[in-house]
N, C-alpha and C positions, 0 to 999 in steps of 0.2 A: 504494500500500500504506500502511496504518497499522500500525506495529509498536510495541508498548509492553509494559512490565512483564516484560521478559526479564532474566535474571540476568547475561548477558554482553553480547556485541555485538548491536546491532540488525540490521545487515546486514554480512556478510562476502562480498565479491566479489573473487575472486582469479583472476588470469590472464584478465581480461576485455578484449576488443578490439572496437573499432568498435561500441560499444553506447551506449545511452541509459538513464540512471537518473534519472527525473524524477517530481516531484509526490508524493513520499513524505512521510509524517509519522512521524518516528522519535523516541520520547520515553520517559522513565522506563526507561532501560536501566542494567544493572549496570556495564557497561564502555563502550567507545566507541559512539557512535551508528552509525558507518558506517566500515568499513575497506575500502579499494579498492586493488588492485594490477593494473595493466594499461596499455593504450595506446589513444590516439585515441578517447576516450569523453567524452560530455557528462554532467555531473552538474548538474542544474538544477531549480529550483523546489521544492526539498525544505525541509522544516522539521525541524531537528534540535535538540532541547532537553531539558533536565532529564536529563542523562546522567551516567554515572560514579557511580552511587549506591553501588555496592559497591567500586569501584576508583577512587580519586581521581586517579590518574595518567592517566585516560582523557580523550581529546579528542573533540570532536563528529564531526569528519571527518578521517580519516587516509588520505592518498593517496600512493601511490608509482607512478611511471610517466612516460611521455612523451606529449605531445600531449593532455593532459587539459584540458577546458574546464569550470571550476567557476563556474557562472553563476546569479546571482539566488537563492541559497539564504539562508534565515533561520536563524541559529544563536544560541542564547541559553541561559543558565543551565547552566553547566558548571564543574567543579572545576579544569580545566586549560585548555590551548589550545583555540581554536575550530577552526582548520584546521592540521594538520601536513602539510607538502608536501615530498616528495622527487622528484627527477627533473628532466628538462629540457623546454624548449619547451612549458611549461604556461601557461594563461591563467586567472587568478583574477579574476573580473569581476562587479561590481555585487552583491556579497553584503553582507548586513547582519549584523554580529556584535556582540553585547552581553552583558554580565554573565557573561563567562567568567573564568577565573583566580580563582575564588572560594575555592580552598583552597591551591593550590600556587604556586610562584614559578618564575622562569626560563622563561617561556613568553610567549605572545602570542595576540592574536586570530588572526593569520596568522603561523605560524612555519615557516621553511624552513631546512633544515640539510643540510650535506654537500657533497662535491665533485660529486655528480651534479646539484646545483641550478644550472642554467645556462640562459641565454636564456629566462627566464620573465618574465611580466608580471603585476603586480597593478594593476588599473585600475578606478576608479570604485567602490571598496568603501567602506562606511560602518562605522566602529567606534565604539562608544559605551559609556560606563558601565562601565569596567574600572578597578578600584582594587586596589592591593596590600593584602593582609591580613597583618598581622604583619611580621616582619623576614625578609629573604631577598635573592635576586638581582634582585628587581623584576619588573614586568610591562610589556608593551609592546603597541602596536597592530600594528606591522609589524616583524618580527624576522628577520634573515638571520644564519646562524651557520656557522662552521667549514667554510670552503671554497666557499661559494656565490659565484658570480661572474657578471658580465655580465647582470644582471637590471634590470628597469625597474619603478619604483613611480610611477604617474602618475594624477593626478586623483582621489586617494583623500581621504577625510575621517576625521579622528580627533577625537572630542569627549570631553572629560572624562578624558583619559588623560595622566598626568604625563610619561610617556616615550613619545611617539608612535612613535619608531623606535629600534631598537637593532641595531647591526651589530657582529659579533664574528668576527674573522679572516676577512674577506671582501674581495673586490676588484671594482672596476668596477660598483658598484651605483649607479644613477641615480634620484634623487628629483626629480620634475618636476610642477609645477602641483598640488601637494597643499595641503590646508588642515588645519592642526593647531591645535586649540583646547584650552587647559588652563585649569583653574579657579584655579590658583595658579602655582607654578614649573613650568618645562618643561625636560626634558632630551632632547638629541639625542646619541646615543652611537655612536662609530665606533672601538671598541676594537680595536687591533691590525689595523686594516683599511687599505686602500690604494686610491687612484685612484677614489674615490667622487665623484659629481657631485650638487650640491644647487642647483637653479635654479628660479626662478619659483614658489617655494612661499610660502604665507601662514602666518605664525606669530602666534597670538594668545594672550597670557598676561599676566595682571596682575602676576605676580612676575618672578623672574629666569629668563632662558633660559640654560641651561648646555649647552655643547658639550663633550662628553667626547672627548678626543684629536682635536682638529680637524685634525691633520696627516694624518688619514685621508681628508680631503676635498681633492681636487685642484682642484675648481672650485666656487666659491660665488658666484653672481651673480643679480641681478634678483629677490631674495627680498624680500617685504614683511613687516615686523615691526611689531606694534601693542603699545604700552605695555610697554616692556621695558628691562632692562639685560642685557648679555651678559657672562658669565664663561666663560673657557676653562679647562678643568680638564685638566692634562697628566698 
């Protein structure tokens, strides 16, 4: 399907189970590109872009459910987050997200929030060209919030994002084998979080690398850092 020039949502799929939503082109929507609630479904090969024209709090892809595979979608040009994810046992894999967060703050390319966010994996995603506009709570590539736990962020790339990861009131989040590249300073944030693991990641930043509340990290090992000084901000 190609869906464009609608005043609200591009696709609203509610209580969908064991389904496939693939190869759609959703763009120039007034609100979110795609809202999904359901279980055990593949969302793959879609292009979702130029959304939130009437409602700047809109994300490209809003997903609530368990067992969802979000695979190889292209998401770009949006006012708020690229993917908002709720639920457990989900796999977000090999998506390319760029030029989101163009109007609002306190969001990310991939944003997961709530106690239902458990046992999920972000793997092989590419995030690029996201910058904070004006003053606010900042923008991130990968963001876990308020109750998320026991999730894995593995082999992802973040390019040109000053805060590649932000973790807020979460526990047992593992970052492994990721590459984070900043054009200036870089911030890794673990605010009010606990038992997080950060291992075998590569950090590249010409400026200072700031770790906000490093006591949220229980294990930091085998990370490779290029051209850096480290400040810990308590």
